[in-house]
C-alpha positions in Angstrom: 15.6 -11.7 6.4 12.5 -9.9 7.7 12.4 -8.2 11.1 9.2 -6.8 12.4 9.8 -3.9 14.8 7.8 -1.2 16.5 10.4 1.5 15.5 8.9 4.2 13.2 10.8 5.7 10.3 11.8 9.3 11.0 10.2 12.1 9.1 13.8 13.1 8.1 13.8 10.0 5.9 11.0 11.5 3.8 12.8 13.2 0.9 11.5 11.9 -2.3 13.7 9.7 -4.5 13.5 10.0 -8.3 12.0 7.1 -10.2 14.4 6.6 -13.1 12.9 3.4 -14.2 9.4 4.6 -15.0 6.2 2.5 -15.4 6.5 -1.0 -16.8 10.2 -1.4 -16.1 10.0 -3.4 -12.9 10.8 -5.6 -11.2 14.5 -5.4 -11.0 16.4 -8.6 -10.7 16.7 -9.8 -7.1 19.6 -8.2 -5.4 21.5 -9.5 -2.4 19.1 -10.3 0.4 18.7 -7.3 2.8 17.5 -7.1 6.4 14.0 -5.7 5.9 12.2 -4.4 9.0 8.5 -3.8 9.0 6.8 -1.6 11.6 3.3 -0.2 12.2 3.3 3.5 11.1 3.4 6.0 13.9 2.2 9.7 13.9 5.8 10.8 13.4 5.7 8.9 10.0 3.0 11.1 8.5 5.3 13.3 6.4 7.0 10.1 5.2 3.8 8.4 4.3 2.4 11.4 2.4 5.7 11.5 0.5 5.5 7.8 -0.4 1.9 8.3 -1.5 3.1 11.0 -3.9 5.9 8.8 -5.1 3.4 6.1 -5.8 1.1 8.5 -7.6 4.0 9.7 -9.7 4.8 6.1 -10.7 1.2 5.5 -11.6 1.0 8.7 -13.6 -1.7 9.9 -11.2 0.0 12.7 -9.4 -2.8 15.2 -10.3 -5.2 13.1 -8.2 -3.3 13.3 -4.9 -5.2 15.7 -2.6 -4.3 13.9 0.7 -2.9 16.0 3.5 -1.0 15.1 6.7 -4.0 16.3 8.7 -6.3 14.0 6.8 -4.0 11.1 7.1 -3.6 11.8 10.9 -7.3 11.6 11.3 -7.7 8.5 9.1 -4.8 6.5 10.6 -4.6 7.8 14.2 -8.0 9.5 14.9 -10.6 8.3 17.4 -11.9 5.7 14.9 -9.1 4.9 12.5 -10.3 4.0 9.0 -7.0 2.4 7.9 -3.6 1.2 9.1 -0.2 1.5 7.6 3.2 -0.3 7.7 6.5 1.2 7.0 9.4 -0.9 5.6 13.0 -0.1 6.3 16.2 -1.5 4.9 19.4 -0.7 6.8 17.6 2.1 8.7 16.4 3.8 5.5 12.7 3.9 4.6 12.1 1.6 1.7 8.3 1.5 1.3 4.9 1.3 2.8 1.6 -0.5 2.8 -1.8 1.0 3.7 -4.7 -1.4 4.4 -8.1 -1.7 6.1 -10.8 -4.2 6.8 -13.7 -5.0 4.4 -16.4 -7.6 4.8 -17.6 -10.6 2.8 -21.3 -11.4 3.1 -20.7 -14.7 1.5 -18.0 -15.7 4.0 -19.7 -13.9 6.9 -16.2 -12.7 7.9 -14.1 -9.6 7.4 -11.2 -9.5 5.1 -8.1 -7.4 4.7 -7.9 -5.0 1.8 -4.6 -3.6 0.7 -5.2 -0.1 -0.7 -1.6 0.7 -1.6 1.8 -1.0 -1.5 4.8 1.0 -2.7 8.5 0.2 -2.7 11.0 2.9 -3.6 12.9 2.2 -6.8 16.3 2.0 -5.0 14.9 -0.8 -2.8 13.2 -3.0 -5.4 14.6 -6.5 -5.8 15.5 -6.7 -2.1 12.4 -8.5 -0.9 10.7 -5.5 0.5 7.4 -6.0 -1.3 7.4 -9.7 -0.4 8.1 -8.8 3.3 5.2 -6.3 3.4 2.8 -8.8 1.8 4.0 -11.5 4.1 3.5 -9.3 7.1 0.0 -8.5 5.9 -0.8 -12.1 5.3 0.1 -12.8 9.0 -2.1 -9.9 10.1 -5.0 -11.4 8.0 -4.6 -14.8 9.6 -4.2 -13.4 13.2 -7.4 -11.4 12.7 -9.3 -14.4 11.2 -9.9 -12.7 7.9 -11.6 -14.7 5.2 -9.4 -13.3 2.5 -6.7 -10.8 1.7 -7.2 -8.8 -1.6 -6.1 -5.8 -3.5 -6.4 -4.3 -7.0 -3.6 -3.5 -9.4 -3.5 -1.3 -12.5 -4.0 -3.4 -15.6 -0.8 -2.0 -17.3 1.4 -2.8 -14.3 2.6 -6.2 -15.6 5.6 -6.4 -13.4 3.5 -6.0 -10.3 0.9 -8.5 -11.6 3.6 -11.0 -12.3 5.1 -10.5 -8.8 1.7 -11.1 -7.1 1.0 -14.2 -9.2 4.5 -15.6 -8.3 3.3 -15.4 -4.7 0.1 -17.4 -5.4 -2.3 -14.5 -5.8 -4.9 -14.8 -8.5 -6.5 -12.1 -10.7 -10.3 -12.1 -10.6 -11.4 -11.3 -14.1 -15.1 -12.0 -13.2 -15.3 -8.7 -11.4 -15.2 -5.2 -12.7 -14.4 -2.4 -10.2 -16.7 0.7 -10.2 -16.1 4.1 -8.6 -18.2 7.2 -8.3 -16.8 10.5 -7.2 -17.2 14.3 -7.4 -20.3 15.7 -9.0 -21.7 12.2 -9.9 -21.5 11.2 -6.3 -23.2 14.4 -5.2 -26.0 13.9 -7.8 -26.6 10.4 -6.7 -26.7 11.4 -3.0 -29.3 14.1 -3.9 -31.4 11.6 -5.9 -30.6 13.4 -9.2 -28.5 10.7 -10.9 
């Protein structure tokens, strides 16, 4: 059962949980169905969201790349011109996971789309339908906002996540390769010195 609420998770729910399963050991078998509630993130959730981002980075073996701060998230999510939005999932009043997303644009469709930057479900809540509830909520947002598509990327080694997404009808797009430029390379390119 999925319930969408406006009630934020409390910052007190933010303590990090250990990830005993490690990469490549998910998903867990489906447990008994739980009441999952999904709510738009509120400013009070910033500590929680940053903690969840760090848990996700730990799972992806990318903890050394997290430089996000509560102040930066506050500006990005709740500033005068928000760059992204977030959802917080709860099971039995405990924070179970989150999703962070924003709009992109397709020139071919002539419409904006919804891009899921991150989705993370804490290990203790996997197999309860939390990920599916978050994705379903986002699919409804995409339709309500007349988005031409809903897309995201997943690490190539994350077979459990890929299998989960494909079980929902999502398709990998092997025709495209993602590129990224950061740090000194970005600065050189901006200065015309690439």
